N, C-alpha and C positions, 0 to 999 in steps of 0.2 A: 480583444485577445486576452488569454491567461496563459501565462508561461509557468510551467511546473518543473521544477528542478529536484530530481530524488538524490538523495545519498544513503550511505551506510550499508550497502551490499557487500558480499565478499566470501571467503571461504571459512567454514566452520565444520566442526567434527559433530557427528550425530549426538543429539542431547545438548548440545551448546545452544547459545542465544546470540541473537542480531537484533539491532534496532535500525529500522528504516525512518527516513524523513522524507518529507515533501513539502517544499517552499513555494508557495504561489506569489505570483507578481503580475502586474499589469492591471487590467480591468478586473479586480479582484471584488468589487462591490456585488452583492447579491448572489455570491457563491453559495449554492446550497449543499447538496451532499458532496463529500470527497471520499475518496476509498482507494484501495488497493487491488489490483488484478494480478494474475500471473499467466505465464505462458511456460508450460514445461516442453522439453524438445518431443516434437512429434504430435503434440496435444493442441487444442483450441485455448485461447484466453479465457481465464474463468475468474469469477470473483473470489476474492480472499476475505475481504471485510470493508464495509463502508460505514460512514457516521454522518448525519446529518447536522446542519448548522446548529440545532437545537441539542445535539447529542444523543440522539438515538442510534443505536448500532446494529449491526447485522453481520453475522459471519457465516462463512461456509461451514459445513457440518465437520470437514475434515480438519479444520484448524481451531475448533471451539474448545476452550480450556487451555490452549497453548498460545495462542496470539491474542493480543490485545490491541485495539486501534483508539487512538485519541486523537484529539484536536485543540489546537490553541488559537482561537479566533483572532486574538489580538496580533498574533505572529503570522496568520494566514498560513498554519503549517499543520499538517497531519502526520502522525507517527503509526508506525507499527512495531509494536514490541513481539518479537517472535522467541518464544522459548520452547525447550524440548524438541528441538529442530530433528526433522527426519530425513532421509536421502530423498524420499518422495517430495519434499518441499523444494527440491531443486528447481530453479525456474528463472525467468526474468520477470522481475516484478515492476509492475506500471503503477504510476500513480494516475488518478482521475479525477477532475473536478467539474461538477455540474453547475451550469449558469443558465437559468431560462430554458431554452430548447436546444443549447449548445453543450457539447461534452469536449472537454480538453484533456489532453494525455500528455504525460512526462515522456522521457526518452528510454526509461527503463534502466533498471539496475540488477545486476546478476547476483543471485544468491545460490552457493554450491555447498550441498551438505553431503560430507564424506562419510562413509561408513566405517 
């Protein structure tokens, strides 16, 4: 089992920044990709960004140039730096870790962007 604990969400004005963190614990060996997903009210959960253990990144078109995902393998932590936030970024953000055929999810952290 892998446990994921997110932090860093909150309320911010449009144009502001937030940094999310997700720390993994438990059976953390062989974790490959880690990433961030979000679910906005009334919408399906969607990929925001992910990063492989080797550092290859992937971003949703809607956040390219504004969000940056990074990973510290020594700390088993993945980060999401969110700049130039927009009201449409308001959602619950979830951390995910992939290990072999298994996916693990955090409990989610609320990000609210006011206009």
